[in-house]
Jmol script that loads the backbone (N, CA, C; Angstrom):
load data "model"
ATOM      1  N   UNK A   1      16.522  -3.783  -5.166  1.00  0.00           N
ATOM      2  CA  UNK A   1      15.176  -4.412  -4.450  1.00  0.00           C
ATOM      3  C   UNK A   1      14.108  -2.978  -3.955  1.00  0.00           C
ATOM      4  N   UNK A   2      13.293  -2.965  -4.553  1.00  0.00           N
ATOM      5  CA  UNK A   2      11.620  -1.716  -5.106  1.00  0.00           C
ATOM      6  C   UNK A   2      11.839  -0.590  -3.493  1.00  0.00           C
ATOM      7  N   UNK A   3      11.358  -0.541  -3.536  1.00  0.00           N
ATOM      8  CA  UNK A   3      10.754   0.339  -1.837  1.00  0.00           C
ATOM      9  C   UNK A   3       9.501  -0.548  -1.524  1.00  0.00           C
ATOM     10  N   UNK A   4       9.168  -0.639  -0.439  1.00  0.00           N
ATOM     11  CA  UNK A   4       8.293  -0.824   0.739  1.00  0.00           C
ATOM     12  C   UNK A   4       7.429  -1.146   0.871  1.00  0.00           C
ATOM     13  N   UNK A   5       6.345  -0.724   0.922  1.00  0.00           N
ATOM     14  CA  UNK A   5       4.641  -0.125   1.646  1.00  0.00           C
ATOM     15  C   UNK A   5       4.154  -0.575   2.182  1.00  0.00           C
ATOM     16  N   UNK A   6       3.485  -0.466   3.388  1.00  0.00           N
ATOM     17  CA  UNK A   6       2.566  -1.516   4.500  1.00  0.00           C
ATOM     18  C   UNK A   6       1.469  -0.865   4.213  1.00  0.00           C
ATOM     19  N   UNK A   7       0.783  -1.808   3.911  1.00  0.00           N
ATOM     20  CA  UNK A   7      -0.820  -1.524   3.809  1.00  0.00           C
ATOM     21  C   UNK A   7      -2.045  -2.357   4.639  1.00  0.00           C
ATOM     22  N   UNK A   8      -2.829  -1.574   5.491  1.00  0.00           N
ATOM     23  CA  UNK A   8      -3.673  -2.216   6.510  1.00  0.00           C
ATOM     24  C   UNK A   8      -4.949  -2.475   4.932  1.00  0.00           C
ATOM     25  N   UNK A   9      -5.590  -4.017   6.006  1.00  0.00           N
ATOM     26  CA  UNK A   9      -6.369  -4.959   4.910  1.00  0.00           C
ATOM     27  C   UNK A   9      -7.367  -5.198   6.306  1.00  0.00           C
ATOM     28  N   UNK A  10      -8.450  -5.367   5.976  1.00  0.00           N
ATOM     29  CA  UNK A  10      -9.705  -5.700   7.256  1.00  0.00           C
ATOM     30  C   UNK A  10     -10.015  -6.910   6.849  1.00  0.00           C
ATOM     31  N   UNK A  11     -10.274  -7.809   5.851  1.00  0.00           N
ATOM     32  CA  UNK A  11     -10.446  -8.561   5.691  1.00  0.00           C
ATOM     33  C   UNK A  11      -9.657  -9.642   4.957  1.00  0.00           C
ATOM     34  N   UNK A  12      -9.470 -11.212   5.298  1.00  0.00           N
ATOM     35  CA  UNK A  12      -8.469 -12.238   4.931  1.00  0.00           C
ATOM     36  C   UNK A  12      -9.051 -12.591   3.620  1.00  0.00           C
ATOM     37  N   UNK A  13      -7.755 -12.834   2.957  1.00  0.00           N
ATOM     38  CA  UNK A  13      -8.359 -13.418   1.086  1.00  0.00           C
ATOM     39  C   UNK A  13      -8.275 -12.370   0.269  1.00  0.00           C
ATOM     40  N   UNK A  14      -7.974 -11.352   0.584  1.00  0.00           N
ATOM     41  CA  UNK A  14      -8.978 -10.537  -0.460  1.00  0.00           C
ATOM     42  C   UNK A  14      -6.733  -9.957  -1.456  1.00  0.00           C
ATOM     43  N   UNK A  15      -5.916 -10.503  -1.154  1.00  0.00           N
ATOM     44  CA  UNK A  15      -4.987 -10.543  -1.075  1.00  0.00           C
ATOM     45  C   UNK A  15      -3.561 -11.881  -0.954  1.00  0.00           C
ATOM     46  N   UNK A  16      -2.472 -12.379  -2.071  1.00  0.00           N
ATOM     47  CA  UNK A  16      -1.784 -12.908  -0.580  1.00  0.00           C
ATOM     48  C   UNK A  16      -0.500 -13.449  -1.211  1.00  0.00           C
ATOM     49  N   UNK A  17       0.545 -13.842  -1.174  1.00  0.00           N
ATOM     50  CA  UNK A  17       1.640 -13.189  -1.384  1.00  0.00           C
ATOM     51  C   UNK A  17       1.661 -13.637  -2.803  1.00  0.00           C
ATOM     52  N   UNK A  18       2.968 -12.610  -3.292  1.00  0.00           N
ATOM     53  CA  UNK A  18       2.950 -13.072  -4.829  1.00  0.00           C
ATOM     54  C   UNK A  18       1.913 -11.808  -6.037  1.00  0.00           C
ATOM     55  N   UNK A  19       1.067 -11.853  -5.398  1.00  0.00           N
ATOM     56  CA  UNK A  19      -0.540 -11.494  -6.633  1.00  0.00           C
ATOM     57  C   UNK A  19       0.123  -9.630  -6.726  1.00  0.00           C
ATOM     58  N   UNK A  20       0.146  -9.592  -8.081  1.00  0.00           N
ATOM     59  CA  UNK A  20       0.363  -8.081  -8.416  1.00  0.00           C
ATOM     60  C   UNK A  20      -0.314  -7.079  -8.168  1.00  0.00           C
ATOM     61  N   UNK A  21      -0.072  -5.654  -7.763  1.00  0.00           N
ATOM     62  CA  UNK A  21      -1.130  -4.947  -7.418  1.00  0.00           C
ATOM     63  C   UNK A  21      -1.150  -3.513  -8.378  1.00  0.00           C
ATOM     64  N   UNK A  22      -1.941  -2.532  -8.269  1.00  0.00           N
ATOM     65  CA  UNK A  22      -2.493  -1.900  -8.784  1.00  0.00           C
ATOM     66  C   UNK A  22      -2.610  -1.003  -7.297  1.00  0.00           C
ATOM     67  N   UNK A  23      -1.959   0.132  -7.244  1.00  0.00           N
ATOM     68  CA  UNK A  23      -2.257   1.441  -6.429  1.00  0.00           C
ATOM     69  C   UNK A  23      -3.292   2.553  -6.871  1.00  0.00           C
ATOM     70  N   UNK A  24      -3.982   3.221  -5.907  1.00  0.00           N
ATOM     71  CA  UNK A  24      -4.248   4.722  -6.867  1.00  0.00           C
ATOM     72  C   UNK A  24      -3.672   5.563  -5.889  1.00  0.00           C
ATOM     73  N   UNK A  25      -2.800   6.736  -6.010  1.00  0.00           N
ATOM     74  CA  UNK A  25      -2.899   7.798  -5.425  1.00  0.00           C
ATOM     75  C   UNK A  25      -3.743   8.835  -5.230  1.00  0.00           C
ATOM     76  N   UNK A  26      -3.574   9.248  -3.955  1.00  0.00           N
ATOM     77  CA  UNK A  26      -4.212  10.446  -3.269  1.00  0.00           C
ATOM     78  C   UNK A  26      -3.395  11.249  -2.559  1.00  0.00           C
ATOM     79  N   UNK A  27      -3.378  12.569  -2.692  1.00  0.00           N
ATOM     80  CA  UNK A  27      -3.014  13.788  -1.446  1.00  0.00           C
ATOM     81  C   UNK A  27      -3.718  13.944  -0.846  1.00  0.00           C
ATOM     82  N   UNK A  28      -3.169  15.021   0.599  1.00  0.00           N
ATOM     83  CA  UNK A  28      -3.720  16.001   1.693  1.00  0.00           C
ATOM     84  C   UNK A  28      -2.641  17.103   1.826  1.00  0.00           C
ATOM     85  N   UNK A  29      -3.152  18.026   2.010  1.00  0.00           N
ATOM     86  CA  UNK A  29      -2.410  18.844   2.742  1.00  0.00           C
ATOM     87  C   UNK A  29      -3.295  19.029   3.987  1.00  0.00           C
ATOM     88  N   UNK A  30      -1.380  19.134   4.899  1.00  0.00           N
ATOM     89  CA  UNK A  30      -1.889  19.032   5.804  1.00  0.00           C
ATOM     90  C   UNK A  30      -0.920  19.676   6.869  1.00  0.00           C
ATOM     91  N   UNK A  31      -1.162  19.469   8.293  1.00  0.00           N
ATOM     92  CA  UNK A  31       0.170  20.478   8.607  1.00  0.00           C
ATOM     93  C   UNK A  31       0.812  20.523   8.140  1.00  0.00           C
ATOM     94  N   UNK A  32       1.885  19.760   8.314  1.00  0.00           N
ATOM     95  CA  UNK A  32       3.034  18.918   7.714  1.00  0.00           C
ATOM     96  C   UNK A  32       3.799  19.066   6.492  1.00  0.00           C
ATOM     97  N   UNK A  33       2.752  19.493   5.908  1.00  0.00           N
ATOM     98  CA  UNK A  33       2.640  19.874   4.391  1.00  0.00           C
ATOM     99  C   UNK A  33       2.151  18.951   3.360  1.00  0.00           C
ATOM    100  N   UNK A  34       2.266  18.449   2.498  1.00  0.00           N
ATOM    101  CA  UNK A  34       1.562  17.688   1.159  1.00  0.00           C
ATOM    102  C   UNK A  34       2.085  16.364   2.115  1.00  0.00           C
ATOM    103  N   UNK A  35       0.688  15.330   2.014  1.00  0.00           N
ATOM    104  CA  UNK A  35       1.154  14.277   2.256  1.00  0.00           C
ATOM    105  C   UNK A  35       0.268  13.199   0.964  1.00  0.00           C
ATOM    106  N   UNK A  36       0.840  11.213   0.748  1.00  0.00           N
ATOM    107  CA  UNK A  36       0.409  10.751  -0.474  1.00  0.00           C
ATOM    108  C   UNK A  36       0.147   9.626   0.652  1.00  0.00           C
ATOM    109  N   UNK A  37      -1.215   9.280  -0.142  1.00  0.00           N
ATOM    110  CA  UNK A  37      -1.424   7.925   1.211  1.00  0.00           C
ATOM    111  C   UNK A  37      -2.157   7.036  -0.418  1.00  0.00           C
ATOM    112  N   UNK A  38      -1.807   5.585  -0.387  1.00  0.00           N
ATOM    113  CA  UNK A  38      -2.263   4.794  -1.439  1.00  0.00           C
ATOM    114  C   UNK A  38      -3.181   3.777  -1.215  1.00  0.00           C
ATOM    115  N   UNK A  39      -4.109   3.432  -2.860  1.00  0.00           N
ATOM    116  CA  UNK A  39      -5.141   2.663  -2.117  1.00  0.00           C
ATOM    117  C   UNK A  39      -4.424   1.352  -2.989  1.00  0.00           C
ATOM    118  N   UNK A  40      -5.124  -0.158  -2.514  1.00  0.00           N
ATOM    119  CA  UNK A  40      -4.622  -1.180  -3.548  1.00  0.00           C
ATOM    120  C   UNK A  40      -5.868  -1.004  -4.201  1.00  0.00           C
ATOM    121  N   UNK A  41      -5.930  -1.055  -4.898  1.00  0.00           N
ATOM    122  CA  UNK A  41      -7.402  -1.529  -6.188  1.00  0.00           C
ATOM    123  C   UNK A  41      -7.910  -2.585  -6.342  1.00  0.00           C
ATOM    124  N   UNK A  42      -9.375  -2.381  -5.864  1.00  0.00           N
ATOM    125  CA  UNK A  42     -10.113  -1.198  -5.866  1.00  0.00           C
ATOM    126  C   UNK A  42     -10.430  -1.584  -4.605  1.00  0.00           C
ATOM    127  N   UNK A  43      -9.999  -0.519  -3.905  1.00  0.00           N
ATOM    128  CA  UNK A  43     -10.561  -0.600  -1.960  1.00  0.00           C
ATOM    129  C   UNK A  43      -9.912  -1.207  -1.435  1.00  0.00           C
ATOM    130  N   UNK A  44      -8.656  -2.423  -1.520  1.00  0.00           N
ATOM    131  CA  UNK A  44      -8.561  -3.526  -0.902  1.00  0.00           C
ATOM    132  C   UNK A  44      -7.472  -3.412   0.583  1.00  0.00           C
ATOM    133  N   UNK A  45      -7.201  -2.652   0.491  1.00  0.00           N
ATOM    134  CA  UNK A  45      -6.034  -2.009   1.891  1.00  0.00           C
ATOM    135  C   UNK A  45      -6.160  -0.852   1.739  1.00  0.00           C
ATOM    136  N   UNK A  46      -5.095   0.065   2.554  1.00  0.00           N
ATOM    137  CA  UNK A  46      -5.053   1.550   2.287  1.00  0.00           C
ATOM    138  C   UNK A  46      -3.627   1.667   3.737  1.00  0.00           C
ATOM    139  N   UNK A  47      -3.046   2.677   2.599  1.00  0.00           N
ATOM    140  CA  UNK A  47      -1.706   3.137   2.629  1.00  0.00           C
ATOM    141  C   UNK A  47      -1.677   4.282   4.198  1.00  0.00           C
ATOM    142  N   UNK A  48      -0.514   4.261   4.855  1.00  0.00           N
ATOM    143  CA  UNK A  48      -0.759   5.065   5.880  1.00  0.00           C
ATOM    144  C   UNK A  48      -0.100   6.429   4.860  1.00  0.00           C
ATOM    145  N   UNK A  49      -0.498   7.367   5.582  1.00  0.00           N
ATOM    146  CA  UNK A  49       0.759   8.991   4.693  1.00  0.00           C
ATOM    147  C   UNK A  49       1.774   8.731   4.607  1.00  0.00           C
ATOM    148  N   UNK A  50       2.692   9.125   3.620  1.00  0.00           N
ATOM    149  CA  UNK A  50       4.128   9.193   2.950  1.00  0.00           C
ATOM    150  C   UNK A  50       4.111  10.667   2.881  1.00  0.00           C
ATOM    151  N   UNK A  51       5.334  11.287   3.020  1.00  0.00           N
ATOM    152  CA  UNK A  51       5.868  12.516   1.974  1.00  0.00           C
ATOM    153  C   UNK A  51       5.835  12.375   0.647  1.00  0.00           C
ATOM    154  N   UNK A  52       6.834  11.776   0.766  1.00  0.00           N
ATOM    155  CA  UNK A  52       6.896  11.414  -0.791  1.00  0.00           C
ATOM    156  C   UNK A  52       5.908  10.694  -1.791  1.00  0.00           C
ATOM    157  N   UNK A  53       6.010  11.066  -2.717  1.00  0.00           N
ATOM    158  CA  UNK A  53       4.449  10.214  -4.013  1.00  0.00           C
ATOM    159  C   UNK A  53       6.373   8.988  -4.555  1.00  0.00           C
ATOM    160  N   UNK A  54       5.328   7.927  -4.322  1.00  0.00           N
ATOM    161  CA  UNK A  54       5.735   6.458  -5.149  1.00  0.00           C
ATOM    162  C   UNK A  54       6.244   7.471  -5.801  1.00  0.00           C
ATOM    163  N   UNK A  55       7.049   6.279  -6.997  1.00  0.00           N
ATOM    164  CA  UNK A  55       7.627   7.040  -8.621  1.00  0.00           C
ATOM    165  C   UNK A  55       6.715   5.558  -9.495  1.00  0.00           C
ATOM    166  N   UNK A  56       6.243   4.412  -8.775  1.00  0.00           N
ATOM    167  CA  UNK A  56       4.934   3.624  -9.940  1.00  0.00           C
ATOM    168  C   UNK A  56       4.406   3.337  -9.228  1.00  0.00           C
ATOM    169  N   UNK A  57       3.335   2.918  -9.523  1.00  0.00           N
ATOM    170  CA  UNK A  57       1.864   2.955  -9.122  1.00  0.00           C
ATOM    171  C   UNK A  57       1.469   1.544  -9.168  1.00  0.00           C
ATOM    172  N   UNK A  58       2.352   0.109  -9.185  1.00  0.00           N
ATOM    173  CA  UNK A  58       1.937  -1.164  -8.882  1.00  0.00           C
ATOM    174  C   UNK A  58       3.190  -2.044  -8.502  1.00  0.00           C
ATOM    175  N   UNK A  59       2.994  -3.192  -8.330  1.00  0.00           N
ATOM    176  CA  UNK A  59       3.947  -3.792  -7.164  1.00  0.00           C
ATOM    177  C   UNK A  59       3.636  -5.121  -7.113  1.00  0.00           C
ATOM    178  N   UNK A  60       4.211  -5.759  -6.163  1.00  0.00           N
ATOM    179  CA  UNK A  60       3.882  -6.893  -5.980  1.00  0.00           C
ATOM    180  C   UNK A  60       4.266  -7.636  -4.260  1.00  0.00           C
ATOM    181  N   UNK A  61       2.888  -8.384  -3.934  1.00  0.00           N
ATOM    182  CA  UNK A  61       2.840  -8.407  -2.474  1.00  0.00           C
ATOM    183  C   UNK A  61       3.536  -9.370  -2.084  1.00  0.00           C
ATOM    184  N   UNK A  62       4.570  -9.184  -1.291  1.00  0.00           N
ATOM    185  CA  UNK A  62       5.569 -10.056  -0.561  1.00  0.00           C
ATOM    186  C   UNK A  62       4.843 -10.501   1.210  1.00  0.00           C
ATOM    187  N   UNK A  63       4.294 -10.218   1.376  1.00  0.00           N
ATOM    188  CA  UNK A  63       3.866 -10.874   2.947  1.00  0.00           C
ATOM    189  C   UNK A  63       2.637 -10.020   3.416  1.00  0.00           C
ATOM    190  N   UNK A  64       1.590 -11.321   4.123  1.00  0.00           N
ATOM    191  CA  UNK A  64       0.416 -10.595   4.167  1.00  0.00           C
ATOM    192  C   UNK A  64       0.589 -11.283   5.763  1.00  0.00           C
ATOM    193  N   UNK A  65       0.398 -10.193   6.587  1.00  0.00           N
ATOM    194  CA  UNK A  65       0.024 -10.535   8.136  1.00  0.00           C
ATOM    195  C   UNK A  65      -0.626 -10.593   9.370  1.00  0.00           C
ATOM    196  N   UNK A  66      -1.111 -11.193   9.784  1.00  0.00           N
ATOM    197  CA  UNK A  66      -2.685 -11.559  10.211  1.00  0.00           C
ATOM    198  C   UNK A  66      -2.469 -10.552  11.839  1.00  0.00           C
ATOM    199  N   UNK A  67      -2.610  -9.580  12.284  1.00  0.00           N
ATOM    200  CA  UNK A  67      -2.273  -8.616  13.221  1.00  0.00           C
ATOM    201  C   UNK A  67      -3.506  -8.804  14.229  1.00  0.00           C
ATOM    202  N   UNK A  68      -4.570  -8.016  14.977  1.00  0.00           N
ATOM    203  CA  UNK A  68      -5.024  -8.438  16.192  1.00  0.00           C
ATOM    204  C   UNK A  68      -6.547  -8.147  15.325  1.00  0.00           C
ATOM    205  N   UNK A  69      -6.939  -7.295  15.054  1.00  0.00           N
ATOM    206  CA  UNK A  69      -8.249  -7.290  14.076  1.00  0.00           C
ATOM    207  C   UNK A  69      -8.349  -7.073  12.300  1.00  0.00           C
ATOM    208  N   UNK A  70      -6.643  -6.845  11.921  1.00  0.00           N
ATOM    209  CA  UNK A  70      -6.144  -6.239  10.514  1.00  0.00           C
ATOM    210  C   UNK A  70      -5.380  -7.480  10.016  1.00  0.00           C
ATOM    211  N   UNK A  71      -5.124  -7.053   8.800  1.00  0.00           N
ATOM    212  CA  UNK A  71      -3.498  -7.654   7.969  1.00  0.00           C
ATOM    213  C   UNK A  71      -2.655  -6.914   7.400  1.00  0.00           C
ATOM    214  N   UNK A  72      -1.952  -6.848   7.663  1.00  0.00           N
ATOM    215  CA  UNK A  72      -0.992  -5.787   7.700  1.00  0.00           C
ATOM    216  C   UNK A  72      -0.242  -6.412   5.961  1.00  0.00           C
ATOM    217  N   UNK A  73      -0.018  -6.240   5.098  1.00  0.00           N
ATOM    218  CA  UNK A  73      -0.340  -5.912   3.838  1.00  0.00           C
ATOM    219  C   UNK A  73       1.251  -5.362   3.149  1.00  0.00           C
ATOM    220  N   UNK A  74       2.323  -6.323   2.633  1.00  0.00           N
ATOM    221  CA  UNK A  74       3.845  -5.294   2.112  1.00  0.00           C
ATOM    222  C   UNK A  74       3.889  -5.344   1.035  1.00  0.00           C
ATOM    223  N   UNK A  75       3.862  -4.410   0.866  1.00  0.00           N
ATOM    224  CA  UNK A  75       4.246  -4.135  -1.049  1.00  0.00           C
ATOM    225  C   UNK A  75       5.306  -3.705  -1.570  1.00  0.00           C
ATOM    226  N   UNK A  76       6.332  -4.835  -2.355  1.00  0.00           N
ATOM    227  CA  UNK A  76       7.535  -3.794  -2.936  1.00  0.00           C
ATOM    228  C   UNK A  76       6.894  -3.254  -4.213  1.00  0.00           C
ATOM    229  N   UNK A  77       7.097  -1.448  -4.428  1.00  0.00           N
ATOM    230  CA  UNK A  77       7.350  -1.499  -5.056  1.00  0.00           C
ATOM    231  C   UNK A  77       7.427  -1.355  -6.505  1.00  0.00           C
ATOM    232  N   UNK A  78       7.187  -1.360  -7.689  1.00  0.00           N
ATOM    233  CA  UNK A  78       7.942  -1.835  -9.155  1.00  0.00           C
ATOM    234  C   UNK A  78       9.311  -0.225  -9.316  1.00  0.00           C
ATOM    235  N   UNK A  79      10.463  -1.049  -9.155  1.00  0.00           N
ATOM    236  CA  UNK A  79      11.321   0.147  -9.805  1.00  0.00           C
ATOM    237  C   UNK A  79      10.633   0.461 -11.294  1.00  0.00           C
ATOM    238  N   UNK A  80      12.210   1.657 -11.545  1.00  0.00           N
ATOM    239  CA  UNK A  80      11.293   2.207 -12.439  1.00  0.00           C
ATOM    240  C   UNK A  80      12.600   1.000 -14.116  1.00  0.00           C
TER     241      UNK A  80
END
end "model"
wireframe off; spacefill off
backbone 0.3
color backbone group
């Protein structure tokens, strides 16, 4: 089983369970050091900050869960 990364999505139906997704990596220098964050292409959903970069920039949506005003998207990152 690969690493699971959580994304926030603002609109319903942009991805569904089982969808293959590609990710875009960005990084920022913060007081805590270098942080990495990811976007499901093309601007579908965004992750929170991660301390380590992902090894792969693709994965499979394993869950889309409605919250109060957003949707939480869980993506299993492809293994090497």
